[in-house]
C-alpha positions as CSV (number, residue, x, y, z in Angstrom):
1,X,177.5,-0.4,74.6
2,X,179.9,-3.3,74.4
3,X,179.5,-6.5,72.3
4,X,181.6,-9.7,72.3
5,X,182.6,-11.3,69.0
6,X,184.9,-14.2,68.3
7,X,186.3,-13.0,65.0
8,X,186.9,-9.4,64.2
9,X,186.7,-7.0,61.3
10,X,187.1,-3.3,61.8
11,X,186.4,-0.4,59.4
12,X,188.8,3.1,60.5
13,X,191.0,5.6,59.0
14,X,193.1,5.6,61.0
15,X,192.5,3.4,63.3
16,X,192.8,-0.8,64.4
17,X,194.1,-4.3,63.0
18,X,192.2,-7.6,63.4
19,X,193.4,-11.2,62.7
20,X,192.5,-14.9,62.8
21,X,194.9,-17.0,64.9
22,X,195.5,-20.7,64.4
23,X,197.2,-23.1,66.7
24,X,199.6,-25.4,65.0
25,X,201.4,-28.5,66.2
26,X,205.0,-29.5,66.1
27,X,206.0,-33.1,65.5
28,X,209.2,-35.2,65.6
29,X,209.6,-38.4,63.6
30,X,211.0,-41.6,64.9
31,X,214.5,-42.6,63.8
32,X,215.2,-46.1,62.6
33,X,218.1,-48.1,64.0
34,X,220.7,-49.7,61.8
35,X,219.9,-53.3,60.8
36,X,220.9,-55.9,63.4
37,X,223.5,-58.5,62.6
38,X,221.4,-61.6,62.0
39,X,218.4,-62.9,60.2
40,X,216.0,-60.5,61.9
41,X,216.5,-56.7,61.7
42,X,215.5,-54.7,64.7
43,X,213.7,-51.3,64.2
44,X,213.1,-48.6,66.8
45,X,209.5,-47.6,67.5
46,X,208.6,-44.1,66.2
47,X,208.6,-41.4,68.8
48,X,205.2,-40.1,69.8
49,X,204.1,-36.7,68.3
50,X,204.1,-33.9,70.9
51,X,201.5,-31.2,70.2
52,X,202.4,-27.6,70.7
53,X,200.7,-25.9,73.6
54,X,197.5,-24.1,72.7
55,X,197.8,-20.3,72.8
56,X,196.0,-18.5,75.7
57,X,193.3,-16.3,74.3
58,X,192.2,-13.1,76.0
59,X,189.4,-10.6,75.3
60,X,190.8,-7.3,73.9
61,X,188.5,-4.3,73.7
62,X,188.3,-2.0,70.7
63,X,186.0,0.8,69.6
64,X,184.4,1.9,66.4
65,X,183.1,5.4,65.6
66,X,179.3,5.7,65.6
67,X,178.6,9.4,65.5
68,X,180.4,12.7,64.6
69,X,178.9,16.1,65.2
70,X,180.7,19.1,63.6
71,X,180.1,22.7,64.8
72,X,181.2,26.2,64.0
73,X,183.3,28.2,66.5
74,X,180.1,29.7,68.0
75,X,178.8,26.2,68.7
76,X,176.1,26.1,66.0
77,X,176.0,22.6,64.5
78,X,177.1,22.5,60.9
79,X,176.7,18.8,60.2
80,X,176.2,15.3,61.7
81,X,177.3,11.8,60.6
82,X,175.8,8.6,62.0
83,X,177.1,5.1,61.5
84,X,175.1,1.9,61.9
85,X,177.3,-1.1,62.8
86,X,176.9,-4.9,62.8
87,X,177.8,-7.2,65.7
88,X,181.5,-7.2,64.7
89,X,181.8,-3.4,64.2
90,X,181.5,-3.3,60.4
91,X,179.6,-0.3,59.0
92,X,176.2,-1.0,57.5
93,X,175.0,2.6,57.0
94,X,176.5,6.1,57.1
95,X,174.0,9.0,57.0
96,X,175.2,12.6,56.6
97,X,173.0,15.5,57.9
98,X,173.3,19.2,57.5
99,X,173.2,21.5,60.5
100,X,169.4,21.6,60.5
101,X,169.1,17.8,60.7
102,X,168.2,17.3,57.0
103,X,169.7,14.2,55.4
104,X,172.2,15.0,52.7
105,X,173.4,11.6,51.7
106,X,173.0,7.9,52.7
107,X,175.8,5.4,52.2
108,X,175.0,1.7,52.7
109,X,177.3,-1.4,52.8
110,X,175.9,-4.8,51.7
111,X,178.2,-7.6,53.1
112,X,178.8,-11.0,51.5
113,X,181.5,-12.7,53.6
114,X,184.6,-10.6,53.2
115,X,183.3,-8.4,50.3
116,X,181.1,-5.4,50.5
117,X,179.1,-3.4,47.9
118,X,178.6,0.3,48.7
119,X,175.9,2.6,47.4
120,X,175.7,6.3,48.1
121,X,172.3,8.0,47.4
122,X,170.7,11.4,47.9
123,X,167.7,11.7,50.3
124,X,165.3,11.0,47.4
125,X,167.1,7.7,46.7
126,X,168.9,8.7,43.5
127,X,172.3,6.9,43.3
128,X,175.3,9.3,43.5
129,X,178.2,6.8,43.7
130,X,179.0,3.1,44.2
131,X,181.9,1.1,45.3
132,X,183.3,-2.4,46.2
133,X,185.5,-3.5,49.0
134,X,187.5,-6.7,49.5
135,X,188.7,-7.7,53.0
136,X,190.9,-10.5,54.4
137,X,191.1,-11.4,58.0
138,X,189.9,-7.9,59.0
139,X,192.3,-6.1,56.6
140,X,191.1,-4.0,53.7
141,X,192.7,-5.4,50.5
142,X,191.0,-3.4,47.8
143,X,188.5,-0.7,47.3
144,X,187.0,0.3,43.9
145,X,185.1,3.5,43.6
146,X,182.5,3.9,40.8
147,X,180.1,6.6,39.6
148,X,176.4,6.1,39.3
149,X,176.9,4.6,35.8
150,X,179.2,1.9,37.2
151,X,182.2,3.5,35.6
152,X,185.4,3.0,37.6
153,X,186.7,6.3,39.1
154,X,189.6,4.9,41.1
155,X,191.1,1.6,42.5
156,X,192.9,1.5,45.8
157,X,194.9,-1.6,46.8
158,X,196.7,-2.4,50.0
159,X,199.6,-4.6,51.0
160,X,200.5,-6.0,54.5
161,X,203.4,-7.9,56.0
162,X,203.1,-11.2,57.9
163,X,202.2,-9.4,61.1
164,X,199.3,-7.5,59.5
165,X,201.1,-4.1,59.3
166,X,200.3,-2.0,56.2
167,X,203.3,-1.7,54.0
168,X,201.8,-0.5,50.7
169,X,198.9,1.5,49.4
170,X,198.4,2.2,45.7
171,X,195.7,4.5,44.1
172,X,195.0,4.4,40.4
173,X,192.6,6.8,38.8
174,X,190.3,6.2,35.8
175,X,192.9,8.0,33.6
176,X,195.6,5.6,34.7
177,X,197.5,7.9,37.0
178,X,199.0,6.1,39.9
179,X,200.2,7.2,43.3
180,X,201.9,4.6,45.6
181,X,202.6,5.0,49.3
182,X,205.2,2.8,51.1
183,X,205.3,2.3,54.9
184,X,208.5,1.5,56.7
185,X,208.5,-0.1,60.1
186,X,211.0,-0.4,62.9
187,X,209.6,-3.2,65.0
188,X,206.1,-2.1,65.9
189,X,206.6,1.5,65.1
190,X,205.8,3.2,61.8
191,X,209.1,5.0,61.1
192,X,208.7,6.4,57.6
193,X,206.3,7.0,54.7
194,X,207.2,7.5,51.1
195,X,204.8,8.8,48.5
196,X,205.8,8.1,44.9
197,X,204.4,9.0,41.5
198,X,203.8,6.7,38.5
199,X,207.5,6.8,37.6
200,X,208.6,5.8,41.1
201,X,210.0,9.2,42.0
202,X,209.4,10.3,45.6
203,X,207.1,13.3,45.8
204,X,206.6,13.3,49.5
205,X,208.4,11.8,52.5
206,X,207.4,11.5,56.2
207,X,209.6,10.6,59.1
208,X,208.4,9.8,62.7
209,X,210.0,9.9,66.1
210,X,208.9,8.2,69.3
211,X,209.7,8.2,73.0
212,X,211.0,5.2,74.9
213,X,207.5,3.9,75.6
214,X,206.5,3.9,71.9
215,X,204.4,7.1,71.9
216,X,204.5,9.1,68.7
217,X,206.3,12.4,69.4
218,X,206.6,14.0,66.0
219,X,206.0,13.6,62.3
220,X,208.0,15.6,59.7
221,X,206.9,16.1,56.1
222,X,209.5,16.7,53.3
223,X,208.8,17.6,49.7
224,X,210.4,16.1,46.5
225,X,213.4,18.3,46.9
226,X,214.1,17.1,50.4
227,X,212.9,20.4,52.0
228,X,211.1,20.2,55.3
229,X,207.6,21.7,54.8
230,X,205.8,20.7,57.9
231,X,206.3,19.2,61.3
232,X,203.6,18.0,63.7
233,X,204.3,17.6,67.5
234,X,202.1,15.4,69.7
235,X,201.5,16.0,73.4
236,X,200.1,13.4,75.8
237,X,198.6,13.2,79.3
238,X,198.4,9.8,80.9
239,X,199.4,8.1,77.7
240,X,196.5,9.7,75.7
241,X,196.9,12.3,73.0
242,X,195.6,15.7,74.1
243,X,197.2,18.2,71.7
244,X,199.0,18.4,68.4
245,X,200.7,21.3,66.7
246,X,201.5,21.7,63.1
247,X,204.4,24.1,62.1
248,X,206.0,25.0,58.8
249,X,209.6,24.3,57.9
250,X,210.7,27.5,59.5
251,X,208.9,26.7,62.8
252,X,206.0,29.0,62.3
253,X,202.6,27.8,63.7
254,X,200.2,26.5,61.1
255,X,197.4,25.0,63.1
256,X,196.7,23.0,66.3
257,X,194.1,20.5,67.7
258,X,193.1,19.7,71.3
259,X,191.5,16.5,72.4
260,X,189.3,15.4,75.3
261,X,189.3,11.7,75.7
262,X,187.3,9.0,77.5
263,X,188.9,6.6,80.0
264,X,190.0,4.3,77.1
265,X,191.7,7.2,75.1
266,X,188.9,7.6,72.5
267,X,188.6,11.3,71.6
268,X,185.1,12.5,72.6
269,X,185.7,16.1,71.4
270,X,188.2,17.8,69.2
271,X,188.8,21.6,68.9
272,X,190.6,22.7,65.7
273,X,192.5,26.0,65.8
274,X,194.2,28.3,63.3
275,X,197.7,29.6,63.7
276,X,196.6,32.3,66.1
277,X,194.9,29.8,68.4
278,X,191.3,30.8,67.3
279,X,188.9,27.9,67.2
280,X,187.7,27.3,63.6
281,X,185.8,24.0,64.1
282,X,184.8,21.5,66.8
283,X,183.8,17.9,66.7
284,X,182.0,15.6,69.2
285,X,182.4,11.9,68.6
286,X,180.6,8.8,69.9
287,X,182.0,5.3,70.0
288,X,180.7,1.7,70.3
289,X,182.8,-0.8,72.2
290,X,183.5,-4.4,71.2
291,X,185.9,-7.2,72.2
292,X,187.8,-9.7,70.2
293,X,189.9,-12.7,71.1
294,X,193.7,-12.5,70.7
295,X,196.6,-14.6,72.0
296,X,197.9,-13.3,75.3
297,X,201.2,-11.5,74.9
């Protein structure tokens, strides 16, 4: 299913950046000549304004998750999540089911422009939790999580650079504890991630490496002492991720995951394995396709 929209907002995370593009115009002002010698001063006519060329817009496809089915190693379904989406891909409802198809919880989003109010309820309709989101040009700026009594449990805020890349994420709990994450970019590539406590001390650090075409090859995790604790390697086929392996600082296998993708690179199924290669969980995923207008690159 594919829908066409003229302005985009996207929910995953995990996963896409939307924007609004405006065409400006450049102008040049006329220059006055020096006064002529005589009773009448001559003045040059102002130069005409030359508008900048309008950008060429093209349809760019993107996808939003609409269903996730989780199963045990023997294939027995353990849970299902479904997502109802609006015409621009924003989530309206998320229903969680157990393996027998019984609803466990229902989360709804009520949108008012770029703000959303969320309510999570049990199958009988009793409110479990609430929340608020504030978006700007398709980017999540703030999310506040509340309990059923409207008491704030946590506040998450996000910062972006001029190109819409996430450069900061801060989480503050109800008790005032704060964790801040900073994202470092090298061109279009996310190169480093720093996680800091309330004092500003680094408690975790991630570094990333890429191949010449920009595909992520590895991500290394370091603790507060600078010790390598985990490294994830990524394997691709045809430009799409098909396998990832997580190892400890000594090189020992921790876990792995294998992906089967559609023609656009969306993972349709994922098999999660333990250090011995035994499958511990599988997921099947469904996607809804949309398009948005972006300037041609």
